[in-house]
C-alpha positions as CSV (number, residue, x, y, z in Angstrom):
1,X,-21.9,58.7,-11.7
2,X,-23.1,58.1,-15.3
3,X,-23.5,54.7,-16.9
4,X,-20.4,55.4,-19.0
5,X,-18.4,56.3,-15.9
6,X,-19.5,53.1,-14.2
7,X,-18.7,51.0,-17.2
8,X,-15.3,52.6,-17.5
9,X,-14.6,52.0,-13.8
10,X,-15.6,48.4,-14.2
11,X,-13.2,47.9,-17.1
12,X,-10.4,49.3,-15.0
13,X,-11.2,46.9,-12.1
14,X,-11.3,44.0,-14.5
15,X,-7.9,45.0,-15.9
16,X,-6.4,45.6,-12.5
17,X,-7.6,42.3,-10.9
18,X,-6.8,40.4,-14.1
19,X,-10.3,38.9,-14.2
20,X,-10.1,38.9,-18.0
21,X,-7.6,36.1,-17.7
22,X,-10.2,34.0,-15.8
23,X,-13.2,34.9,-17.8
24,X,-11.6,34.9,-21.3
25,X,-8.3,33.1,-21.4
26,X,-9.2,30.1,-19.2
27,X,-12.2,29.0,-21.4
28,X,-10.0,29.3,-24.5
29,X,-7.2,27.3,-22.9
30,X,-9.6,24.6,-21.7
31,X,-11.3,24.4,-25.1
32,X,-8.0,23.7,-26.7
33,X,-7.0,21.3,-23.9
34,X,-10.1,19.1,-24.1
35,X,-10.1,19.3,-27.9
36,X,-6.6,17.8,-28.1
37,X,-7.4,15.1,-25.6
38,X,-10.5,13.9,-27.6
39,X,-9.0,14.7,-31.0
40,X,-9.1,11.0,-31.9
41,X,-12.9,11.4,-31.6
42,X,-13.6,7.8,-30.6
43,X,-12.0,4.7,-29.0
44,X,-10.5,2.5,-31.7
45,X,-7.7,0.0,-32.1
46,X,-8.6,-1.8,-28.9
47,X,-5.8,-4.4,-28.4
48,X,-7.0,-8.0,-28.5
49,X,-5.5,-11.5,-28.6
50,X,-7.1,-14.7,-29.7
51,X,-7.0,-18.5,-29.1
52,X,-8.0,-20.3,-32.3
53,X,-8.7,-23.9,-31.3
54,X,-10.8,-24.6,-34.5
55,X,-8.1,-23.6,-37.0
56,X,-10.5,-23.5,-39.9
57,X,-11.3,-21.2,-42.7
58,X,-14.3,-19.8,-40.8
59,X,-12.2,-19.1,-37.6
60,X,-9.5,-17.4,-39.7
61,X,-12.1,-15.2,-41.3
62,X,-13.5,-14.2,-38.0
63,X,-10.1,-13.2,-36.8
64,X,-9.4,-11.3,-40.0
65,X,-12.7,-9.5,-39.5
66,X,-11.6,-8.3,-36.1
67,X,-8.2,-7.3,-37.5
68,X,-9.9,-5.3,-40.4
69,X,-12.2,-3.5,-38.0
70,X,-10.9,0.0,-37.0
71,X,-12.3,-0.7,-33.5
72,X,-9.7,-3.5,-32.8
73,X,-6.1,-4.2,-33.1
74,X,-5.1,-7.9,-33.1
75,X,-1.7,-8.1,-31.4
76,X,-1.2,-11.9,-31.7
77,X,-2.3,-15.4,-30.9
78,X,-2.2,-17.1,-27.5
79,X,-1.6,-20.8,-26.9
80,X,-3.8,-21.4,-23.9
81,X,-6.9,-20.0,-22.3
82,X,-5.0,-19.2,-19.1
83,X,-2.5,-17.1,-21.1
84,X,-5.3,-15.1,-22.6
85,X,-6.9,-14.5,-19.2
86,X,-3.6,-13.4,-17.8
87,X,-3.2,-10.9,-20.7
88,X,-6.6,-9.4,-19.9
89,X,-6.0,-9.4,-16.1
90,X,-2.6,-7.7,-16.4
91,X,-3.7,-5.1,-18.9
92,X,-1.7,-6.3,-21.9
93,X,-4.9,-6.5,-23.9
94,X,-8.4,-5.3,-23.4
95,X,-10.2,-8.2,-25.0
96,X,-9.5,-11.9,-25.7
97,X,-11.2,-14.1,-28.3
98,X,-11.7,-17.8,-27.7
99,X,-12.8,-19.8,-30.7
100,X,-13.8,-23.4,-29.7
101,X,-12.5,-26.4,-31.7
102,X,-15.9,-27.4,-33.0
103,X,-17.0,-24.1,-34.5
104,X,-16.8,-24.9,-38.2
105,X,-18.3,-28.4,-37.8
106,X,-21.2,-27.0,-35.8
107,X,-22.0,-24.5,-38.5
108,X,-21.7,-27.1,-41.3
109,X,-24.2,-29.2,-39.5
110,X,-26.7,-26.3,-39.7
111,X,-26.4,-25.5,-36.0
112,X,-25.5,-22.3,-34.3
113,X,-21.8,-21.8,-33.7
114,X,-20.4,-19.9,-30.8
115,X,-17.2,-18.1,-29.8
116,X,-16.4,-16.3,-26.6
117,X,-15.1,-12.8,-26.0
118,X,-13.4,-12.1,-22.6
119,X,-13.4,-8.4,-21.9
120,X,-11.7,-6.2,-19.3
121,X,-14.6,-4.5,-17.6
122,X,-12.5,-2.3,-15.3
123,X,-12.8,0.5,-17.9
124,X,-16.4,1.0,-19.0
125,X,-15.4,3.1,-22.0
126,X,-13.3,0.4,-23.6
127,X,-15.7,-2.4,-22.5
128,X,-18.7,-0.8,-24.2
129,X,-16.8,-0.3,-27.5
130,X,-15.4,-3.8,-27.4
131,X,-18.8,-5.5,-26.7
132,X,-20.7,-3.4,-29.2
133,X,-18.3,-3.9,-32.1
134,X,-17.8,-7.6,-31.4
135,X,-21.5,-8.1,-31.6
136,X,-21.6,-6.3,-34.9
137,X,-18.9,-8.5,-36.4
138,X,-20.6,-11.7,-35.1
139,X,-24.0,-10.6,-36.6
140,X,-22.4,-9.7,-39.9
141,X,-20.9,-13.2,-40.1
142,X,-24.1,-14.8,-39.0
143,X,-26.1,-13.1,-41.8
144,X,-23.5,-13.9,-44.4
145,X,-23.5,-17.6,-43.5
146,X,-27.3,-17.7,-43.4
147,X,-27.5,-16.2,-46.8
148,X,-25.2,-18.8,-48.2
149,X,-27.3,-21.5,-46.7
150,X,-30.4,-20.1,-48.4
151,X,-28.6,-19.9,-51.7
152,X,-27.1,-23.4,-51.5
153,X,-30.0,-25.4,-50.1
154,X,-33.0,-23.1,-50.8
155,X,-33.9,-22.9,-47.1
156,X,-36.9,-20.8,-46.4
157,X,-36.0,-19.9,-42.8
158,X,-32.7,-18.3,-42.1
159,X,-33.8,-16.5,-38.9
160,X,-31.7,-18.6,-36.6
161,X,-28.3,-17.0,-36.1
162,X,-25.5,-19.1,-37.6
163,X,-22.9,-17.6,-35.3
164,X,-23.4,-16.2,-31.9
165,X,-20.8,-14.7,-29.6
166,X,-20.9,-14.9,-25.9
167,X,-19.0,-12.6,-23.6
168,X,-17.5,-12.7,-20.2
169,X,-16.7,-9.5,-18.4
170,X,-13.9,-9.6,-15.9
171,X,-13.6,-7.3,-12.8
172,X,-16.9,-5.5,-13.3
173,X,-19.3,-8.2,-14.6
174,X,-22.4,-6.0,-14.2
175,X,-20.7,-3.0,-15.9
176,X,-21.7,-0.9,-12.9
177,X,-20.9,2.8,-12.9
178,X,-21.0,2.5,-9.1
179,X,-17.8,0.4,-9.3
180,X,-16.2,2.8,-11.7
181,X,-17.0,6.5,-11.1
182,X,-16.6,6.8,-7.3
183,X,-13.0,5.5,-7.4
184,X,-12.1,8.1,-10.0
185,X,-13.8,10.8,-8.0
186,X,-11.9,9.6,-4.9
187,X,-8.6,10.2,-6.6
188,X,-9.5,13.7,-7.5
189,X,-10.8,14.5,-4.0
190,X,-7.7,13.2,-2.3
191,X,-5.6,15.3,-4.8
192,X,-7.6,18.4,-4.0
193,X,-7.4,17.8,-0.3
194,X,-3.6,17.5,-0.4
195,X,-3.2,20.5,-2.7
196,X,-5.4,22.7,-0.6
197,X,-3.9,21.7,2.7
198,X,-0.3,22.3,1.8
199,X,-0.8,25.4,-0.4
200,X,-3.1,27.0,2.2
201,X,-0.6,26.4,5.0
202,X,2.2,28.0,3.1
203,X,0.2,31.0,1.8
204,X,-1.4,31.5,5.2
205,X,2.1,31.8,6.8
206,X,3.0,34.4,4.1
207,X,-0.3,36.3,4.7
208,X,0.2,36.7,8.4
209,X,3.9,37.6,8.0
210,X,5.3,34.5,9.7
211,X,6.8,32.9,6.6
212,X,10.2,34.6,6.8
213,X,10.7,33.4,10.4
214,X,11.1,29.9,9.0
215,X,14.1,31.0,7.0
216,X,16.4,30.5,10.0
217,X,16.0,26.8,9.1
218,X,17.4,27.3,5.6
219,X,20.1,24.7,6.2
220,X,17.6,22.1,7.3
221,X,14.4,22.9,5.3
222,X,13.0,19.4,5.7
223,X,12.2,20.2,9.3
224,X,9.8,23.0,8.3
225,X,8.1,21.0,5.6
226,X,7.9,17.8,7.6
227,X,6.6,19.5,10.8
228,X,3.9,21.4,9.0
229,X,2.9,18.8,6.4
230,X,2.8,15.6,8.4
231,X,-0.4,16.5,10.4
232,X,-2.2,17.1,7.1
233,X,-0.8,13.8,5.7
234,X,-2.3,11.9,8.6
235,X,-5.6,13.6,8.2
236,X,-5.9,12.8,4.5
237,X,-4.8,9.2,5.2
238,X,-7.6,9.0,7.7
239,X,-9.9,10.2,4.9
240,X,-8.6,7.4,2.7
241,X,-9.6,4.8,5.4
242,X,-13.0,6.4,5.9
243,X,-13.9,6.8,2.2
244,X,-12.7,3.3,1.2
245,X,-14.6,1.9,4.2
246,X,-17.8,3.7,3.1
247,X,-17.4,2.6,-0.5
248,X,-16.9,-1.0,0.5
249,X,-19.3,-1.4,3.4
250,X,-22.1,1.0,2.5
251,X,-22.1,0.8,-1.3
252,X,-20.5,-2.7,-1.5
253,X,-17.9,-1.7,-4.0
254,X,-15.4,-4.7,-4.0
255,X,-11.9,-4.0,-3.0
256,X,-10.6,-7.4,-3.9
257,X,-6.8,-6.7,-3.7
258,X,-4.4,-6.3,-0.9
259,X,-5.6,-3.5,1.4
260,X,-2.0,-2.8,2.6
261,X,-1.0,-2.2,-1.0
262,X,-3.9,0.2,-1.4
263,X,-2.8,2.2,1.6
264,X,0.8,2.2,0.5
265,X,-0.2,3.5,-2.9
266,X,-2.5,6.1,-1.3
267,X,0.3,7.3,1.0
268,X,2.8,7.6,-1.8
269,X,0.2,9.5,-3.9
270,X,-0.6,12.0,-1.1
271,X,3.1,12.6,-0.5
272,X,3.6,13.2,-4.3
273,X,0.7,15.7,-4.4
274,X,2.1,17.5,-1.3
275,X,5.4,17.8,-3.0
276,X,3.8,19.4,-6.1
277,X,1.7,21.7,-3.9
278,X,4.7,22.9,-1.9
279,X,6.6,23.7,-5.0
280,X,3.7,25.6,-6.6
281,X,2.8,27.4,-3.3
282,X,6.3,28.9,-3.1
283,X,5.2,31.3,-5.9
284,X,1.7,32.0,-4.6
285,X,1.0,34.8,-2.1
286,X,-2.8,35.0,-2.0
287,X,-5.3,32.6,-0.6
288,X,-7.7,33.2,-3.5
289,X,-5.0,31.9,-5.9
290,X,-4.9,28.6,-4.0
291,X,-8.6,28.1,-4.5
292,X,-8.4,29.0,-8.1
293,X,-5.5,26.6,-8.6
294,X,-7.5,23.7,-7.0
295,X,-10.6,24.5,-9.0
296,X,-8.8,24.8,-12.3
297,X,-6.9,21.6,-11.9
298,X,-9.6,19.2,-10.7
299,X,-11.5,18.4,-14.0
300,X,-8.5,18.7,-16.4
301,X,-6.4,16.4,-14.2
302,X,-9.2,13.8,-14.0
303,X,-9.7,13.7,-17.7
304,X,-6.0,13.7,-18.5
305,X,-5.4,10.9,-15.9
306,X,-6.6,8.3,-18.4
307,X,-9.3,6.9,-16.1
308,X,-12.3,7.9,-18.0
309,X,-10.7,8.2,-21.5
310,X,-7.7,5.8,-21.8
311,X,-4.2,7.1,-22.6
312,X,-3.9,4.8,-25.6
313,X,-6.5,6.8,-27.4
314,X,-5.0,10.2,-26.7
315,X,-2.4,11.9,-28.9
316,X,1.1,10.7,-27.9
317,X,2.2,14.0,-26.5
318,X,-0.9,14.4,-24.4
319,X,-0.5,10.9,-23.0
320,X,3.1,11.7,-22.2
321,X,2.0,14.9,-20.4
322,X,-0.4,12.9,-18.3
323,X,2.4,10.8,-16.9
324,X,3.6,13.9,-15.0
325,X,0.3,14.0,-13.0
326,X,0.3,12.0,-9.7
327,X,-3.4,11.2,-10.1
328,X,-2.8,9.3,-13.4
329,X,-0.5,6.8,-11.6
330,X,-2.8,6.6,-8.5
331,X,-6.0,5.9,-10.4
332,X,-4.2,3.2,-12.5
333,X,-2.8,1.6,-9.4
334,X,-6.2,1.9,-7.6
335,X,-7.9,0.1,-10.5
336,X,-5.3,-2.7,-10.5
337,X,-5.7,-3.2,-6.7
338,X,-9.3,-2.5,-5.9
339,X,-11.1,-3.7,-9.0
340,X,-8.8,-6.3,-10.6
341,X,-7.2,-7.6,-7.5
342,X,-3.6,-7.5,-8.9
343,X,-0.5,-7.2,-6.7
344,X,2.8,-5.4,-6.5
345,X,4.0,-6.3,-10.0
346,X,1.2,-4.4,-11.6
347,X,1.5,-1.2,-9.5
348,X,5.3,-1.1,-9.1
349,X,5.7,1.3,-12.1
350,X,3.0,3.5,-10.6
351,X,4.7,3.5,-7.2
352,X,8.1,4.3,-8.8
353,X,6.6,7.2,-10.7
354,X,4.8,8.7,-7.7
355,X,8.0,8.3,-5.6
356,X,10.0,10.1,-8.3
357,X,7.4,12.9,-8.5
358,X,7.6,13.3,-4.7
359,X,11.4,13.3,-4.6
360,X,11.8,15.8,-7.5
361,X,9.2,18.3,-6.3
362,X,10.2,18.0,-2.6
363,X,13.9,18.5,-3.3
364,X,13.1,21.4,-5.6
365,X,10.9,23.0,-3.0
366,X,13.5,22.7,-0.2
367,X,16.2,23.9,-2.5
368,X,14.3,27.0,-3.4
369,X,13.4,27.6,0.2
370,X,17.0,27.2,1.2
371,X,18.1,29.7,-1.4
372,X,15.5,32.2,-0.3
373,X,16.3,31.7,3.3
374,X,20.0,32.1,2.9
375,X,19.5,35.4,1.0
376,X,17.1,36.6,3.8
377,X,19.5,35.6,6.6
378,X,22.5,37.1,4.9
379,X,20.6,40.3,4.3
380,X,19.6,40.5,8.0
381,X,23.2,39.9,9.0
382,X,24.5,42.6,6.7
383,X,21.9,45.0,8.0
384,X,22.8,44.3,11.6
385,X,26.5,44.8,10.9
386,X,25.7,48.1,9.2
387,X,24.0,49.3,12.4
C-alpha cells in the first residue's frame, strides 16, 4: 500500500465513522458556546443596596459614585442593618453598604472616616469584583478629600487616608476556593454518574438484544424504568452521603444548613438527571455514544450552570437556556443550604424546577417507550396470525 492509498483509506474511515464531527465540528460549536457565555467579557452591574445613616453630602456622593460605576448597580436603600443583611443572605443583592451616622463629622474633624461593605462570599467571582471596585472607589474619595484639605489649609501631610472602607464577608469569610470549587465539582460528578448509569443500562440492553423483551410492559412502562433505575439511584445517593461526609469531616467544608434538605435536594436532582438520561438514551444504540455524551456535557453544563460565572452576567437567552439544566438548580440550592445555611424558602424554586424536569422527561421517556412497545407487540401479533 502506498502512502496515497493509506491516506485515502484513512479519509474513508474518518467519513464512515463520522470522526470529523468530533474533531472539527465539536471544537467550533464549543468555541461559539463559550464565546456567547462570556460575551459580556466581565462581571459588572453587581446589585447592591445601602443604608445611609449619615445623610450628608459626602455620604450621598459615595452612593452616587457606586451608582456611576459600571461595576455596581444600586437597587435602592434599606431602612435597617438587618434588612440589608437579609438581602445579602437571601441573594437579593450581592453587596450592602453601611454608612455610619458620624462619617461626615469625622472627616470634617480631620480624622479618618469609615464605611462598611457587606459582601456575599458564596460566589468568589462576584466577591472579588465587589471588593476590588469598592476599594477603588473608597481610595478615589480619600485622595480627593485629602487634596481639598491640602488646598484649603496648606497641610503638608496628606498621607493619612480620609476615607477607609472595611468589609465583612458572609458565608465564606476567608474566600477559600476549598469551600467553593469542590461543591461545584460534586454537582457535575453526580450528574455524570446518573447520566452514565441510566444511559449505559439502556444501551447495554439494546446491545445484548434484550431491550425488545421489555416491550411487553408497554402498558406499564414505569415498572421497567423503576426496577432498573432504582438500584442506581440508591448507589448515587450513597455517593452523596460519602462525598459530603468527606468534604465536611476531612476537608472541613462547612455544611451549615439542614442536612435533610441537602439530601432531599440531591435526591430530586439525581431523579431529574435520570429522567433526562432515559429520554436521551432511547435514541442511542452504542456504548461509545454514551461516553461521548457524558464527556461532551460535563464542562459546558458546569459553566452554563451559573456556579462559576453567574447567570446575571450572561446574555439573557443563554441564562434562560441554563434553566433547562438540572445541575443549575442543584448547584444554586446546594450553595443556599451548604454555604449560606438557608432553608426551604430559598430552595423551593430549585426543587420545583428539578421536579418539573423529572416529570416531563420521565413521562416523555415512558410515552415513547409505550409507543415503541405497542408497535412491536402489534407487529409480533400480526406476524403470529399470518403464520
